[in-house]
C-alpha positions in Angstrom: 74.2 89.7 186.9 77.1 88.2 189.0 80.6 89.4 188.1 83.4 87.0 188.4 86.5 88.7 189.8 89.7 86.7 190.1 92.1 87.8 192.8 95.4 86.5 194.4 95.9 87.5 198.0 99.4 87.7 199.3 99.4 88.7 203.0 103.2 88.6 203.3 105.1 89.5 206.5 104.8 91.5 209.7 101.3 93.1 210.0 100.4 91.8 206.5 98.2 88.9 207.7 96.4 91.1 210.2 95.5 93.9 207.8 94.6 91.4 205.0 92.2 89.7 207.3 90.2 92.9 207.4 90.2 93.2 203.6 88.9 89.7 203.4 85.9 90.8 205.5 85.2 93.5 202.9 85.5 91.0 200.1 83.1 88.6 201.8 80.6 91.5 202.3 80.8 92.5 198.7 80.2 88.9 197.6 77.1 88.7 199.8 75.6 92.2 199.4 76.8 93.3 195.9 76.6 90.2 193.9 80.3 90.1 193.1 81.8 86.6 192.8 85.4 86.8 194.0 87.5 83.8 192.9 90.2 84.1 195.6 93.6 82.4 195.6 95.9 82.9 198.6 99.6 82.3 198.8 102.9 83.6 200.3 105.4 86.3 199.4 108.5 87.8 200.9 109.9 86.3 204.1 106.9 84.1 204.6 107.5 82.6 201.2 111.2 82.2 201.9 110.4 80.2 205.0 108.2 77.8 203.1 109.6 77.7 199.6 113.2 78.8 200.1 112.7 81.9 197.9 110.7 85.1 198.3 108.3 84.2 195.5 107.7 80.7 194.2 107.4 79.9 190.5 103.9 78.6 191.1 102.8 81.7 192.9 104.1 83.8 190.1 102.1 81.8 187.6 98.9 82.3 189.6 99.7 86.1 189.8 99.9 86.1 186.0 96.6 84.3 185.6 94.4 86.4 187.8 92.8 89.9 187.2 94.6 91.4 190.2 96.9 90.8 193.1 96.3 92.2 196.6 99.5 92.3 198.6 100.0 93.1 202.3 103.7 93.9 203.1 107.1 92.2 203.0 110.2 92.3 205.0 111.5 92.1 208.6 114.6 91.6 210.7 114.1 87.8 210.7 115.4 87.8 207.1 118.1 90.4 207.4 120.9 87.9 206.8 119.6 86.0 203.8 121.3 86.5 200.4 120.5 89.6 198.5 118.6 87.8 195.7 116.4 86.0 198.3 115.5 88.9 200.5 111.8 89.5 201.0 111.8 92.6 198.9 113.1 90.6 195.9 109.7 88.9 195.7 107.9 92.2 195.4 110.4 93.4 192.7 109.9 90.1 190.8 106.1 90.6 190.8 106.5 94.1 189.4 108.9 93.1 186.7 107.2 89.8 185.6 103.7 91.4 185.6 105.1 94.4 183.7 103.6 96.7 186.4 105.2 99.9 185.1 102.7 102.5 186.4 102.5 103.0 190.2 99.6 105.2 191.3 99.9 106.5 194.8 97.2 108.9 195.9 97.9 111.3 198.8 94.5 112.2 200.2 93.9 114.0 203.5 90.6 112.8 204.9 88.9 115.8 206.5 88.6 114.2 210.0 92.4 113.7 210.0 93.4 117.2 209.0 94.8 117.8 212.5 96.9 114.5 212.3 99.1 116.0 209.6 102.4 117.6 210.7 101.5 120.6 208.5 99.1 123.3 209.3 95.4 122.3 208.7 95.0 125.0 206.0 97.8 123.5 204.0 96.4 120.0 203.9 92.6 120.4 204.1 91.2 119.1 200.9 94.6 117.7 199.8 94.2 115.3 196.8 97.4 114.5 194.9 98.1 111.5 192.6 101.7 110.5 192.2 102.4 108.4 189.1 105.7 106.6 189.5 107.5 104.7 186.8 108.0 101.3 188.4 110.0 98.9 186.2 112.9 101.0 184.9 115.5 103.4 186.3 118.2 102.9 188.8 116.5 100.0 190.6 116.7 97.8 187.5 119.5 99.4 185.4 122.6 97.5 184.4 125.5 97.3 185.2 124.9 97.0 188.9 126.7 95.3 191.8 129.5 95.6 194.3 133.0 95.1 193.2 136.5 95.2 194.6 139.0 97.5 192.9 142.7 96.6 192.3 143.6 98.9 195.2 141.4 97.0 197.6 138.6 99.6 197.7 135.0 98.4 197.2 132.7 100.1 194.9 128.9 99.9 194.5 127.4 100.5 191.1 123.8 101.2 190.1 122.8 102.5 186.7 120.1 105.0 186.0 118.7 104.4 182.5 115.5 105.2 180.7 114.3 104.8 177.1 111.9 106.9 175.1 109.2 104.2 175.1 109.4 103.8 178.9 109.0 107.5 179.4 106.2 107.8 176.9 104.0 105.1 178.4 104.2 106.4 182.0 103.6 110.0 180.7 100.5 108.9 178.9 99.1 107.4 182.1 99.7 110.6 184.0 98.1 112.8 181.3 95.1 110.5 181.0 94.6 110.6 184.8 94.9 114.4 184.8 92.2 114.6 182.2 89.9 113.0 184.7 91.0 115.2 187.6 92.0 118.8 187.5 94.0 118.9 184.3 97.5 119.6 185.7 100.6 117.4 185.4 103.9 118.2 187.1 106.8 116.2 185.7 109.7 115.8 188.2 113.4 114.8 187.5 116.9 116.2 187.8 117.5 117.5 184.3 120.0 120.0 185.6 122.6 117.3 186.6 121.4 114.0 185.0 121.2 113.1 181.3 118.4 110.7 182.0 116.6 113.5 183.7 117.1 115.7 180.6 115.8 112.9 178.4 112.8 112.5 180.7 111.9 116.2 180.5 112.3 116.3 176.7 110.2 113.2 176.1 107.4 114.1 178.6 107.2 117.5 176.8 106.6 115.7 173.5 103.8 113.6 175.0 102.3 116.7 176.6 101.9 118.2 173.2 99.3 115.5 172.5 97.2 116.8 175.4 96.8 120.5 174.8 94.0 120.7 177.4 96.4 119.5 180.1 98.7 122.1 181.8 102.3 120.7 182.0 104.9 122.0 184.4 108.5 120.7 185.0 110.0 120.7 188.5 113.4 119.4 189.8 112.9 116.6 192.2 114.5 118.3 195.2 112.4 121.4 194.6 109.3 119.2 194.3 110.0 117.7 197.7 110.3 121.1 199.1 107.1 122.3 197.5 105.2 119.3 198.8 105.8 120.4 202.4 105.5 124.1 201.6 102.3 124.3 199.5 101.2 120.8 198.6 97.8 121.7 197.2 99.5 123.3 194.1 99.9 119.8 192.7 97.3 117.6 190.9 99.2 114.8 189.2 103.0 114.3 189.7 104.8 112.0 187.2 108.3 110.9 188.0 110.8 108.1 187.7 111.3 105.1 189.9 113.8 106.5 192.4 112.3 110.0 192.8 108.8 108.5 192.8 109.8 106.3 195.7 111.0 109.3 197.6 108.4 111.9 196.7 105.4 109.5 197.3 106.6 108.9 200.9 106.9 112.6 201.4 103.4 113.2 200.1 102.1 110.3 202.1 103.1 111.9 205.4 101.3 115.1 204.6 98.1 113.1 205.1 98.9 112.1 208.7 99.7 108.5 208.4 101.2 105.9 206.0 98.5 103.6 207.4 95.9 105.5 205.5 97.2 105.3 201.9 96.7 102.7 199.2 98.5 102.2 195.9 98.0 100.6 192.5 100.6 99.2 190.2 99.3 98.7 186.7 100.5 97.2 183.4 99.2 97.9 179.9 95.4 98.0 179.4 94.0 94.6 180.0 97.1 93.3 181.7 98.0 92.5 185.3 97.6 94.7 188.3 98.8 94.7 191.9 97.3 96.7 194.8 99.0 97.2 198.2 99.2 99.7 201.1 102.2 102.0 201.0 103.3 101.3 204.5 105.7 98.6 205.4 105.5 95.3 207.3 106.0 97.1 210.7 107.4 94.0 212.5 107.6 96.0 215.8 103.8 95.9 216.1 103.0 92.7 214.3 100.7 90.4 216.3 99.6 93.2 218.6 96.3 93.9 216.8 96.9 97.6 216.6 97.9 98.0 212.9 95.7 100.2 210.7 93.9 98.2 208.0 92.5 101.2 206.2 95.2 101.4 203.5 94.7 97.8 202.6 90.9 98.2 202.4 91.4 101.3 200.3 93.8 99.3 198.1 90.9 96.9 197.5 88.8 99.9 196.6 91.4 100.9 194.0 91.2 97.4 192.6 87.5 97.7 192.2 87.9 101.0 190.5 90.8 100.4 188.1 90.7 96.6 187.4 87.2 95.4 188.0 85.2 98.4 186.7 83.2 98.5 189.9 83.3 102.2 190.7 80.1 102.2 192.8 81.5 99.6 195.1 84.9 101.4 195.3 83.0 104.6 196.3 81.0 102.7 198.9 84.2 101.6 200.6 85.7 105.0 200.5 82.6 106.7 201.9 82.4 104.1 204.6 86.0 104.9 205.7 85.3 108.6 205.7 82.2 108.0 207.9 84.1 105.8 210.4 86.7 108.5 210.8 84.1 111.2 211.1 82.5 109.1 213.9 85.8 109.3 215.8 87.2 105.8 215.6 91.0 105.6 215.3 93.7 103.0 215.3 96.9 103.8 217.3 98.8 105.4 214.4 96.1 108.1 213.8 94.9 108.5 217.4 93.8 112.0 218.4 92.6 113.6 221.6 88.9 112.8 222.4 88.7 110.0 219.8 88.1 106.3 220.4 91.0 104.0 219.9 90.2 100.6 218.4 92.0 97.5 217.3 92.7 96.3 213.8 89.8 94.0 213.7 87.4 96.4 215.4 88.3 99.1 212.8 87.4 96.5 210.1 84.1 95.8 211.8 83.2 99.5 212.0 83.9 99.9 208.2 81.6 97.0 207.5 78.8 98.5 209.6 79.3 101.8 207.8 79.0 100.0 204.5 75.8 98.4 205.7 74.3 101.8 206.6 75.3 103.2 203.2 74.0 100.2 201.3 70.6 100.4 203.0 70.0 104.0 202.0 
């Protein structure tokens, strides 16, 4: 039976169009070989949207995003738009999508593929077998809190204000996501905040503890965010699921990402309530310095598609097929520039995509 899967593709800026082209190859393969009927819409976001629509996300694009099962996004931003007004900067389009689609739960896996163990800046024994899931609250906290802004004081000094604020319900819903995920993994949750100096952190710790009482089979630990960053580079395999707020999640997930060897390898999912919207995107940026050179790593985008298959479309076998294909391509020694190692074969963005398709063909025929 054919599955109908609606998807909005937003390539965005910089290397976004290049890496998204490789994800499109995988979508076409799945449509032909796995009987999945993708209903694909494509539009612009970020700087590309600003150039066409005069804003980083058009109202029409937002309506399409609200109507589809999932959004697959490339990357936004670049120096070309450095001088546009703050509310029209490329990143504002991304924040609008997160807010309007109520994408409160950001899942960022940090997985070290065994063929890339030596690519990490840490010793192989510290990262071999690494598999961490960071659950970041995405629609609250200091990025959205009010009041905010830049003001001029009576004495002529300028002051920038951002407000860190969380409510009980916001903390509870992200905590439930973390505990549910831990129940399907290794049964451990580390909640990270700054309860020692921030009232919002103290509230976070108290409320996560209350939710944890509903999951007696899950082990809950609390860790200050600065200590958590230190422990991630000291003994990262102590962690299973880390749940944290918007700001600390932004920081800690980037730290965890680099343990794996390259940002170009890591996908992410941003989810709303069950049955609601979802957005999937690589964790790397738009990398304008290499845009158009055909050397960007498409694996994070392809793995983001795999996450969409797993979490939105209920197509776990297809997700596993993609993940296994990526593992096999890496094992066969193919690398893009960002993960190049001695005695391996460097390939372009499109050739890496082709190798992943061939690996999927081999796995499918077994």
